[in-house]
C-alpha positions in Angstrom: 48.3 1.7 6.6 51.5 2.5 8.5 52.6 0.4 11.5 51.9 3.4 13.8 48.3 3.8 12.4 47.6 0.1 12.8 48.8 0.2 16.4 46.6 3.2 17.2 43.6 1.5 15.6 44.2 -1.7 17.6 44.5 0.3 20.8 41.3 2.2 20.0 39.5 -1.1 19.3 40.8 -2.6 22.5 39.6 0.4 24.5 36.2 0.2 22.9 35.8 -3.5 23.7 36.9 -2.9 27.2 34.3 -0.2 27.6 31.6 -2.4 26.2 32.6 -5.3 28.5 32.5 -3.0 31.5 29.1 -1.7 30.5 27.8 -5.2 30.0 29.1 -6.2 33.5 27.4 -3.2 35.0 24.1 -3.9 33.3 24.3 -7.5 34.4 25.0 -6.4 38.0 22.0 -4.0 38.0 19.8 -6.7 36.4 20.9 -9.2 39.1 20.1 -6.7 41.9 16.7 -6.0 40.3 15.9 -9.7 40.2 17.1 -10.1 43.8 14.7 -7.4 44.8 11.8 -8.9 42.8 12.5 -12.3 44.3 12.6 -10.8 47.8 9.1 -9.7 47.4 8.0 -12.9 45.6 7.2 -10.9 42.5 3.8 -10.0 43.9 3.9 -6.3 44.8 6.9 -4.8 43.1 6.0 -2.7 40.1 8.9 -1.2 38.2 9.3 2.6 38.6 6.4 2.7 41.1 8.1 1.6 44.3 11.4 2.7 45.8 13.2 -0.2 47.6 15.7 0.6 50.3 17.7 -1.5 52.8 16.3 0.0 56.0 14.6 -1.7 59.0 11.1 -1.4 60.5 11.3 -1.0 64.3 9.3 -0.3 67.4 10.0 0.2 71.1 8.2 -0.5 74.3 9.2 1.2 77.6 8.5 -0.1 81.1 9.3 2.0 84.2 10.8 0.5 87.4 8.1 -1.5 89.2 5.9 -1.8 86.1 4.2 -5.0 85.0 4.9 -6.8 81.7 2.1 -8.8 80.2 1.1 -10.1 76.8 -1.3 -7.2 76.3 1.1 -4.4 76.9 4.0 -6.1 75.1 2.6 -5.6 71.6 5.1 -4.3 69.1 4.0 -2.2 66.0 0.5 -1.7 67.5 0.9 1.6 69.3 2.9 3.9 66.9 0.5 6.6 65.8 0.7 10.3 66.9 -1.1 9.6 70.2 1.6 7.1 71.3 4.0 9.9 72.1 6.8 7.9 70.3 9.5 9.7 68.3 11.7 8.4 65.5 14.0 7.1 68.2 11.3 4.6 69.2 9.6 3.7 65.9 9.6 4.5 62.2 6.0 3.4 61.7 3.0 5.8 61.6 0.0 3.4 61.4 -0.9 0.8 64.0 -0.4 -2.7 62.8 0.2 -2.1 59.1 2.3 -0.2 56.6 1.0 2.9 54.7 -0.2 2.2 51.2 1.5 1.4 48.8 4.3 0.1 51.1 5.6 -3.5 51.6 8.5 -5.1 53.5 10.5 -8.2 52.9 11.7 -9.5 56.2 15.2 -11.1 56.2 15.7 -11.1 60.0 14.0 -10.4 63.3 16.0 -8.7 66.1 14.9 -8.2 69.7 17.0 -6.2 72.1 16.7 -4.6 75.5 18.3 -1.7 77.4 21.8 -2.7 78.4 21.4 -1.4 82.0 18.5 -3.7 82.9 18.7 -5.1 86.4 20.2 -8.6 86.2 17.4 -10.3 88.2 14.8 -8.6 85.9 16.6 -9.8 82.8 16.9 -13.4 84.1 13.1 -13.5 84.7 12.5 -12.1 81.3 14.6 -14.6 79.5 13.4 -17.6 81.6 9.7 -16.9 81.4 8.9 -15.3 78.0 8.9 -16.2 74.4 8.6 -13.9 71.4 5.9 -14.3 68.7 5.7 -12.6 65.3 2.4 -12.7 63.4 1.0 -11.6 60.0 -2.8 -11.6 59.6 -3.0 -13.0 63.1 -1.2 -16.1 61.9 2.1 -17.1 63.7 5.1 -17.0 61.5 8.0 -17.1 64.0 8.1 -18.0 67.6 10.8 -18.8 70.1 12.5 -17.9 73.3 13.8 -14.4 73.5 17.3 -15.6 73.4 16.7 -16.9 69.8 16.1 -13.4 68.4 19.7 -12.2 68.9 19.8 -8.5 68.3 23.4 -8.2 67.1 23.7 -4.8 68.7 24.6 -3.3 72.1 27.4 -2.0 74.2 30.7 -3.9 74.0 34.1 -3.2 75.6 35.6 -3.1 79.1 35.2 -0.9 82.1 37.4 -0.5 85.2 34.3 0.4 87.3 33.5 -2.8 89.4 29.9 -1.6 90.1 29.1 -1.2 86.4 27.8 -3.9 84.0 25.7 -4.2 80.9 23.8 -7.0 79.1 22.9 -7.7 75.5 20.8 -10.3 73.7 23.6 -12.1 72.0 27.0 -10.8 70.8 27.1 -7.2 69.4 27.8 -7.4 65.7 25.7 -7.4 62.5 26.8 -11.0 61.7 25.4 -12.2 65.0 21.8 -11.0 64.6 19.0 -13.5 64.0 18.3 -14.1 60.3 15.5 -16.0 58.7 16.1 -19.0 56.4 12.8 -18.2 54.7 12.0 -14.6 54.0 8.6 -13.2 55.1 6.8 -10.6 53.0 4.5 -8.0 54.7 2.3 -7.2 51.7 0.6 -3.9 51.0 -2.0 -3.2 53.8 -1.3 -6.6 55.4 -1.6 -6.5 59.2 1.2 -7.7 61.4 2.4 -7.6 65.0 4.8 -9.0 67.5 4.5 -9.6 71.2 5.8 -11.5 74.3 3.9 -14.7 75.2 4.4 -17.6 77.5 3.8 -16.0 80.9 0.8 -14.2 82.5 2.9 -11.3 83.8 6.2 -10.1 85.3 6.6 -7.3 87.8 9.9 -5.4 87.3 11.9 -4.6 90.4 11.0 -1.2 92.0 14.7 -0.8 92.7 15.8 -1.3 89.1 15.8 0.9 86.1 12.8 -0.6 84.2 13.1 -2.0 80.7 13.3 -0.7 77.2 12.7 -3.3 74.5 13.2 -2.8 70.8 12.0 -5.1 68.0 13.5 -4.6 64.6 12.6 -6.2 61.3 15.6 -6.4 59.0 15.1 -6.4 55.2 14.0 -4.4 52.2 11.5 -1.6 52.5 9.4 -0.8 49.4 7.7 2.6 49.4 6.0 4.7 46.8 8.2 6.8 44.5 8.1 10.4 45.6 
């Protein structure tokens, strides 16, 4: 074999080895991601090739007009989402009250609670000082705390030269600032769940304000049937 032929053979072998290493690394990365997904659902409801898993939230919205009364009964999230609720995809991405459609499941990494940024300051202070937030699965409490704890990590940020203008957010806008769970929660197939405000009997919003829009968002992995 000539020197040139030997060099070409060595280069070809090196390229083949490099390609094999790249393929092995890609396979390992895919396997690691698959294992992460399986672990996220505790290996109980994830069946290969039967569920499509995406990083997308579950969310629901409650709207109160100026002068309206907030109470534990009308502050239920994820319980009024069906066609008769009048909600659009802006307000919720659920279609069945209190549960996911079969064969869906959700692994909860974080719980975010936000409110309309133009809320009247006095209404907001009463809301923060008097209410707690409760998340339940199968009527069992799994997360509870003051509203401030469930930082949304979203909202308007910036500056304005208009002295009569202001806006408020639950925590600092930014994905890294949202409330994350140290222990994941899994909403299994057909398992019931809900969230609501607790801790006070009621709160009457100012008639001179703008009311209140509250959004609850569950952050995590959404498993749905393969179409």
